[in-house]
PyMOL commands that place a pseudoatom at each C-alpha (Angstrom):
pseudoatom trace, name=CA, resn=UNK, resi=1, chain=A, elem=C, hetatm=0, pos=[-7.842, -36.867, 53.887]
pseudoatom trace, name=CA, resn=UNK, resi=2, chain=A, elem=C, hetatm=0, pos=[-7.462, -32.942, 55.347]
pseudoatom trace, name=CA, resn=UNK, resi=3, chain=A, elem=C, hetatm=0, pos=[-8.936, -30.606, 53.062]
pseudoatom trace, name=CA, resn=UNK, resi=4, chain=A, elem=C, hetatm=0, pos=[-5.401, -29.215, 52.240]
pseudoatom trace, name=CA, resn=UNK, resi=5, chain=A, elem=C, hetatm=0, pos=[-4.229, -32.921, 51.793]
pseudoatom trace, name=CA, resn=UNK, resi=6, chain=A, elem=C, hetatm=0, pos=[-7.278, -33.413, 49.093]
pseudoatom trace, name=CA, resn=UNK, resi=7, chain=A, elem=C, hetatm=0, pos=[-6.598, -29.907, 47.239]
pseudoatom trace, name=CA, resn=UNK, resi=8, chain=A, elem=C, hetatm=0, pos=[-2.898, -31.147, 46.720]
pseudoatom trace, name=CA, resn=UNK, resi=9, chain=A, elem=C, hetatm=0, pos=[-4.056, -34.826, 45.820]
pseudoatom trace, name=CA, resn=UNK, resi=10, chain=A, elem=C, hetatm=0, pos=[-6.249, -32.471, 43.041]
pseudoatom trace, name=CA, resn=UNK, resi=11, chain=A, elem=C, hetatm=0, pos=[-3.917, -30.691, 42.142]
pseudoatom trace, name=CA, resn=UNK, resi=12, chain=A, elem=C, hetatm=0, pos=[-1.406, -33.106, 41.216]
pseudoatom trace, name=CA, resn=UNK, resi=13, chain=A, elem=C, hetatm=0, pos=[-3.379, -34.544, 39.375]
pseudoatom trace, name=CA, resn=UNK, resi=14, chain=A, elem=C, hetatm=0, pos=[-5.274, -31.966, 37.684]
pseudoatom trace, name=CA, resn=UNK, resi=15, chain=A, elem=C, hetatm=0, pos=[-1.212, -31.103, 36.527]
pseudoatom trace, name=CA, resn=UNK, resi=16, chain=A, elem=C, hetatm=0, pos=[-0.586, -34.527, 35.417]
pseudoatom trace, name=CA, resn=UNK, resi=17, chain=A, elem=C, hetatm=0, pos=[-3.359, -34.647, 32.830]
pseudoatom trace, name=CA, resn=UNK, resi=18, chain=A, elem=C, hetatm=0, pos=[-3.008, -31.229, 31.860]
pseudoatom trace, name=CA, resn=UNK, resi=19, chain=A, elem=C, hetatm=0, pos=[0.478, -31.927, 30.670]
pseudoatom trace, name=CA, resn=UNK, resi=20, chain=A, elem=C, hetatm=0, pos=[-0.859, -35.048, 29.384]
pseudoatom trace, name=CA, resn=UNK, resi=21, chain=A, elem=C, hetatm=0, pos=[-3.532, -33.332, 27.166]
pseudoatom trace, name=CA, resn=UNK, resi=22, chain=A, elem=C, hetatm=0, pos=[-0.894, -31.345, 26.069]
pseudoatom trace, name=CA, resn=UNK, resi=23, chain=A, elem=C, hetatm=0, pos=[1.430, -33.952, 25.225]
pseudoatom trace, name=CA, resn=UNK, resi=24, chain=A, elem=C, hetatm=0, pos=[4.281, -32.755, 27.744]
pseudoatom trace, name=CA, resn=UNK, resi=25, chain=A, elem=C, hetatm=0, pos=[6.605, -35.453, 29.696]
pseudoatom trace, name=CA, resn=UNK, resi=26, chain=A, elem=C, hetatm=0, pos=[5.669, -35.023, 33.139]
pseudoatom trace, name=CA, resn=UNK, resi=27, chain=A, elem=C, hetatm=0, pos=[6.471, -34.163, 35.250]
pseudoatom trace, name=CA, resn=UNK, resi=28, chain=A, elem=C, hetatm=0, pos=[9.087, -31.432, 33.572]
pseudoatom trace, name=CA, resn=UNK, resi=29, chain=A, elem=C, hetatm=0, pos=[11.325, -28.960, 35.331]
pseudoatom trace, name=CA, resn=UNK, resi=30, chain=A, elem=C, hetatm=0, pos=[8.804, -26.321, 35.203]
pseudoatom trace, name=CA, resn=UNK, resi=31, chain=A, elem=C, hetatm=0, pos=[6.036, -28.166, 36.606]
pseudoatom trace, name=CA, resn=UNK, resi=32, chain=A, elem=C, hetatm=0, pos=[8.050, -29.751, 39.135]
pseudoatom trace, name=CA, resn=UNK, resi=33, chain=A, elem=C, hetatm=0, pos=[9.063, -26.026, 40.243]
pseudoatom trace, name=CA, resn=UNK, resi=34, chain=A, elem=C, hetatm=0, pos=[5.400, -25.145, 40.795]
pseudoatom trace, name=CA, resn=UNK, resi=35, chain=A, elem=C, hetatm=0, pos=[4.762, -28.086, 42.256]
pseudoatom trace, name=CA, resn=UNK, resi=36, chain=A, elem=C, hetatm=0, pos=[7.276, -27.655, 45.087]
pseudoatom trace, name=CA, resn=UNK, resi=37, chain=A, elem=C, hetatm=0, pos=[6.157, -24.101, 45.389]
pseudoatom trace, name=CA, resn=UNK, resi=38, chain=A, elem=C, hetatm=0, pos=[2.453, -25.293, 46.094]
pseudoatom trace, name=CA, resn=UNK, resi=39, chain=A, elem=C, hetatm=0, pos=[4.083, -27.928, 48.546]
pseudoatom trace, name=CA, resn=UNK, resi=40, chain=A, elem=C, hetatm=0, pos=[5.768, -25.422, 50.833]
pseudoatom trace, name=CA, resn=UNK, resi=41, chain=A, elem=C, hetatm=0, pos=[2.528, -23.368, 50.261]
pseudoatom trace, name=CA, resn=UNK, resi=42, chain=A, elem=C, hetatm=0, pos=[0.200, -25.782, 51.673]
pseudoatom trace, name=CA, resn=UNK, resi=43, chain=A, elem=C, hetatm=0, pos=[2.629, -28.059, 53.755]
pseudoatom trace, name=CA, resn=UNK, resi=44, chain=A, elem=C, hetatm=0, pos=[5.480, -25.043, 55.195]
pseudoatom trace, name=CA, resn=UNK, resi=45, chain=A, elem=C, hetatm=0, pos=[4.400, -26.656, 58.911]
pseudoatom trace, name=CA, resn=UNK, resi=46, chain=A, elem=C, hetatm=0, pos=[6.672, -29.652, 58.351]
pseudoatom trace, name=CA, resn=UNK, resi=47, chain=A, elem=C, hetatm=0, pos=[8.983, -30.973, 60.951]
pseudoatom trace, name=CA, resn=UNK, resi=48, chain=A, elem=C, hetatm=0, pos=[12.166, -30.012, 60.354]
pseudoatom trace, name=CA, resn=UNK, resi=49, chain=A, elem=C, hetatm=0, pos=[13.455, -32.405, 62.364]
pseudoatom trace, name=CA, resn=UNK, resi=50, chain=A, elem=C, hetatm=0, pos=[16.421, -34.814, 60.676]
pseudoatom trace, name=CA, resn=UNK, resi=51, chain=A, elem=C, hetatm=0, pos=[17.629, -38.098, 61.266]
pseudoatom trace, name=CA, resn=UNK, resi=52, chain=A, elem=C, hetatm=0, pos=[20.588, -38.758, 62.667]
pseudoatom trace, name=CA, resn=UNK, resi=53, chain=A, elem=C, hetatm=0, pos=[22.076, -41.497, 60.945]
pseudoatom trace, name=CA, resn=UNK, resi=54, chain=A, elem=C, hetatm=0, pos=[24.531, -43.093, 63.803]
pseudoatom trace, name=CA, resn=UNK, resi=55, chain=A, elem=C, hetatm=0, pos=[26.871, -46.018, 62.664]
pseudoatom trace, name=CA, resn=UNK, resi=56, chain=A, elem=C, hetatm=0, pos=[25.854, -49.424, 64.728]
pseudoatom trace, name=CA, resn=UNK, resi=57, chain=A, elem=C, hetatm=0, pos=[27.844, -51.267, 66.989]
pseudoatom trace, name=CA, resn=UNK, resi=58, chain=A, elem=C, hetatm=0, pos=[31.034, -52.189, 66.326]
pseudoatom trace, name=CA, resn=UNK, resi=59, chain=A, elem=C, hetatm=0, pos=[30.220, -56.092, 66.957]
pseudoatom trace, name=CA, resn=UNK, resi=60, chain=A, elem=C, hetatm=0, pos=[26.969, -55.762, 64.396]
pseudoatom trace, name=CA, resn=UNK, resi=61, chain=A, elem=C, hetatm=0, pos=[29.131, -53.936, 61.885]
pseudoatom trace, name=CA, resn=UNK, resi=62, chain=A, elem=C, hetatm=0, pos=[32.098, -56.682, 62.130]
pseudoatom trace, name=CA, resn=UNK, resi=63, chain=A, elem=C, hetatm=0, pos=[29.544, -59.047, 61.924]
pseudoatom trace, name=CA, resn=UNK, resi=64, chain=A, elem=C, hetatm=0, pos=[27.680, -57.337, 58.692]
pseudoatom trace, name=CA, resn=UNK, resi=65, chain=A, elem=C, hetatm=0, pos=[31.104, -57.191, 57.173]
pseudoatom trace, name=CA, resn=UNK, resi=66, chain=A, elem=C, hetatm=0, pos=[32.846, -60.564, 57.839]
pseudoatom trace, name=CA, resn=UNK, resi=67, chain=A, elem=C, hetatm=0, pos=[30.093, -62.742, 57.459]
pseudoatom trace, name=CA, resn=UNK, resi=68, chain=A, elem=C, hetatm=0, pos=[29.643, -61.687, 53.302]
pseudoatom trace, name=CA, resn=UNK, resi=69, chain=A, elem=C, hetatm=0, pos=[33.147, -62.223, 53.321]
pseudoatom trace, name=CA, resn=UNK, resi=70, chain=A, elem=C, hetatm=0, pos=[33.347, -65.892, 54.666]
pseudoatom trace, name=CA, resn=UNK, resi=71, chain=A, elem=C, hetatm=0, pos=[30.562, -66.700, 52.621]
pseudoatom trace, name=CA, resn=UNK, resi=72, chain=A, elem=C, hetatm=0, pos=[31.959, -65.596, 49.282]
pseudoatom trace, name=CA, resn=UNK, resi=73, chain=A, elem=C, hetatm=0, pos=[35.206, -67.477, 50.368]
pseudoatom trace, name=CA, resn=UNK, resi=74, chain=A, elem=C, hetatm=0, pos=[33.817, -70.197, 51.123]
pseudoatom trace, name=CA, resn=UNK, resi=75, chain=A, elem=C, hetatm=0, pos=[31.709, -70.281, 47.776]
pseudoatom trace, name=CA, resn=UNK, resi=76, chain=A, elem=C, hetatm=0, pos=[34.455, -69.831, 45.926]
pseudoatom trace, name=CA, resn=UNK, resi=77, chain=A, elem=C, hetatm=0, pos=[36.582, -72.885, 47.924]
pseudoatom trace, name=CA, resn=UNK, resi=78, chain=A, elem=C, hetatm=0, pos=[33.197, -75.247, 47.525]
pseudoatom trace, name=CA, resn=UNK, resi=79, chain=A, elem=C, hetatm=0, pos=[33.514, -74.204, 43.340]
pseudoatom trace, name=CA, resn=UNK, resi=80, chain=A, elem=C, hetatm=0, pos=[37.255, -74.922, 43.169]
pseudoatom trace, name=CA, resn=UNK, resi=81, chain=A, elem=C, hetatm=0, pos=[36.506, -78.519, 45.135]
pseudoatom trace, name=CA, resn=UNK, resi=82, chain=A, elem=C, hetatm=0, pos=[33.598, -79.668, 43.003]
pseudoatom trace, name=CA, resn=UNK, resi=83, chain=A, elem=C, hetatm=0, pos=[35.575, -78.719, 39.775]
pseudoatom trace, name=CA, resn=UNK, resi=84, chain=A, elem=C, hetatm=0, pos=[38.465, -80.538, 40.961]
pseudoatom trace, name=CA, resn=UNK, resi=85, chain=A, elem=C, hetatm=0, pos=[36.040, -83.442, 41.931]
pseudoatom trace, name=CA, resn=UNK, resi=86, chain=A, elem=C, hetatm=0, pos=[34.545, -83.596, 38.098]
pseudoatom trace, name=CA, resn=UNK, resi=87, chain=A, elem=C, hetatm=0, pos=[38.088, -83.710, 36.546]
pseudoatom trace, name=CA, resn=UNK, resi=88, chain=A, elem=C, hetatm=0, pos=[38.563, -86.911, 39.140]
pseudoatom trace, name=CA, resn=UNK, resi=89, chain=A, elem=C, hetatm=0, pos=[35.235, -88.307, 38.082]
pseudoatom trace, name=CA, resn=UNK, resi=90, chain=A, elem=C, hetatm=0, pos=[35.073, -87.401, 34.410]
for i in range(1, 90): cmd.bond("trace and resi %d" % i, "trace and resi %d" % (i + 1))
show_as sticks, trace
zoom trace
């Protein structure tokens, strides 16, 4: 671990132990705000690249929608068919 990450880890452990020692739930809004400020200080050079979510190709999207629909219909048909069969056998 790098020195900054180690310091951040130690700070987080220290904060959690301190909060538990004074019978305070952890993290609470005040502690969270402090941790966020520390995080911004130590990790200010983090990449700001955002993930761009793209729709899947239409063929895959269609399959992802239709397969569960048809499986659900098949299960309903199977249950209905089995319930009719049990009436004949019983």
